C-alpha positions in Angstrom: 91.0 112.0 92.0 89.0 114.3 94.2 86.6 111.8 95.8 87.0 110.1 99.2 89.3 107.1 99.5 86.5 104.6 99.7 85.1 106.0 96.4 88.5 106.2 94.9 89.2 102.5 95.7 86.0 101.6 93.9 86.9 103.9 91.0 90.2 102.0 90.6 88.6 98.5 90.6 88.6 98.3 86.7 92.3 99.2 86.6 93.2 96.7 89.3 91.2 93.9 87.7 92.8 94.7 84.3 96.4 94.7 85.5 95.9 92.0 88.2 93.2 89.7 86.7 94.0 87.0 89.2 93.2 89.3 92.1 94.6 91.9 94.4 94.5 93.3 97.9 95.1 97.0 98.8 95.5 98.3 102.3 95.7 102.1 102.8 97.3 103.7 105.8 97.7 100.7 108.1 97.4 101.5 111.8 97.4 99.1 114.7 96.6 95.8 112.9 94.1 97.3 110.6 94.0 99.7 107.6 91.8 102.8 107.3 90.5 101.5 104.0 91.0 98.3 102.0 89.8 96.4 99.0 90.1 92.7 98.4 89.6 91.3 94.9 91.3 87.9 95.5 89.2 84.8 94.8 86.9 83.8 97.7 88.5 80.4 97.8 92.0 81.9 98.4 90.7 84.4 100.9 89.1 81.6 102.9 92.2 79.4 102.7 94.5 82.4 103.6 92.3 83.2 106.6 92.1 79.6 107.9 95.8 79.1 107.7 96.5 82.5 109.3 98.9 83.4 106.6 98.7 87.1 107.3 101.2 86.8 110.1 103.6 84.6 108.1 103.3 85.9 104.5 106.7 87.0 103.2 105.0 89.4 100.8 103.4 91.2 103.7 106.7 91.3 105.6 108.4 92.8 102.5 105.6 95.4 102.2 105.9 96.3 105.9 109.5 97.4 105.6 110.1 98.3 102.0 109.6 101.5 99.9 108.9 100.5 96.3 107.7 97.6 94.3 109.0 94.1 93.5 107.8 91.1 91.6 106.8 88.2 93.8 109.5 86.1 92.2 112.1 88.6 93.5 111.0 88.4 97.1 113.4 86.0 98.9 112.4 86.2 102.5 112.0 83.1 104.8 108.8 81.3 104.1 108.6 78.4 106.6 104.8 78.2 106.1 105.1 77.8 102.4 102.8 80.8 101.7 104.2 81.5 98.3 103.8 77.9 97.2 100.2 78.1 98.4 99.6 81.2 96.3 100.8 79.3 93.2 98.6 76.3 94.0 95.6 78.6 94.0 96.5 79.9 90.6 98.2 83.1 91.8 101.4 82.3 90.0 102.8 85.8 89.3 102.5 89.2 90.8 104.0 92.3 92.4 104.0 93.7 95.9 104.1 97.4 96.6 105.0 99.0 99.9 104.7 102.8 100.6 106.1 104.4 103.8 104.3 106.9 106.0 104.0 110.2 104.3 104.4 112.1 107.5 106.2 111.5 110.8 103.0 112.1 112.6 100.9 109.5 110.9 103.4 106.6 110.7 100.9 104.7 108.6 102.0 102.7 105.6 100.1 101.5 102.6 100.6 98.4 100.5 99.2 96.3 97.8 99.5 92.7 96.5 98.6 92.2 92.8 98.4 88.9 91.0 98.3 87.4 87.6 98.1 83.7 86.6 99.5 84.0 83.0 102.8 85.9 83.1 105.1 88.2 85.0 103.9 91.8 85.2 105.7 94.3 83.0 107.6 97.3 84.3 104.9 99.6 82.9 102.2 97.7 84.7 104.0 97.8 88.0 104.8 101.5 87.6 101.1 102.2 86.9 100.0 100.3 90.0 102.6 102.0 92.2 101.5 105.4 91.0 97.9 104.6 91.6 98.6 103.3 95.1 100.7 106.4 95.8 97.9 108.7 94.9 95.5 106.8 97.1 98.0 106.9 99.9 98.7 110.6 99.7 98.1 112.6 102.9 95.3 115.2 103.2 93.5 113.8 100.1 90.3 113.6 102.3 90.9 116.8 104.4 87.7 118.4 105.6 86.9 122.1 105.7 86.6 123.5 109.2 82.8 123.8 108.9 82.5 120.1 107.8 84.8 119.0 110.6 82.7 121.0 113.1 79.4 119.4 112.3 80.9 115.9 112.2 82.5 116.5 115.6 79.2 117.6 117.1 77.5 114.5 115.5 80.1 112.2 117.0 79.3 113.8 120.4 75.6 112.8 120.0 74.3 116.3 119.1 71.2 116.1 116.9 70.8 118.0 113.6 68.4 120.6 115.1 70.7 121.4 118.0 73.7 121.6 115.6 71.8 124.2 113.5 70.9 126.1 116.7 74.4 126.2 118.0 75.9 127.3 114.7 73.1 129.8 113.9 72.3 128.1 110.5 69.4 126.2 109.1 69.0 122.4 109.3 69.3 122.4 105.5 72.7 124.0 105.8 73.8 121.4 108.3 72.6 118.6 105.9 74.6 120.3 103.1 77.7 120.2 105.2 77.2 116.6 106.0 76.7 115.7 102.4 79.9 117.5 101.4 81.8 115.7 104.1 80.3 112.4 102.9 81.5 113.1 99.4 85.0 113.9 100.5 85.3 110.8 102.7 83.4 108.4 100.4 80.8 107.8 103.1 77.2 106.9 102.6 75.9 108.5 105.7 76.8 111.3 108.1 77.4 108.8 110.9 79.8 106.8 108.7 81.6 110.0 107.7 81.9 111.0 111.4 83.4 107.6 112.2 85.8 107.7 109.3 86.9 111.3 110.2 87.4 110.4 113.8 89.4 107.3 113.0 91.7 109.4 110.7 92.2 112.1 113.3 90.4 114.7 111.3 88.2 115.9 114.1 
């Protein structure tokens, strides 16, 4: 996969829905309380209930993913569950599943990725879990969205409020060349606009 992470997550939606037909949640490179990118294919009724009950802070699956390196079936996670989160999963039809936790790839980033994947019909097979873990590991990989120096340069100027015409003047290139660099950066980061690309790059420390 050579596209930006946002695009890559969208690309993997068919696979996620096939292996986890009851729903899933993937969080990539989680920083202070929030991931850089995420996708949530759980049923809206479960998302609403989970949010209202503030399960995110009490979910044993999330706690497992926050400290583990690997994958486990939900039925094998035996952490304290005073809030009855796992029972609530089951009541909403999310009876089986696996949780995957991946550690930071570099000491500098210290950002983990994790995924929750659910089925309502049976336990996941070893092959299905391995496929999901490999897919998540590729999405989690460092430098998958690295920018070229020229792309980072124009995004940095844009984030500082410099307009296209002035960027072209400072770099001694045409506005068309500036736009081409923005387009290439958007493709790498999976962004729709140059402003979005600049925000993503800044958040990831690429500028």
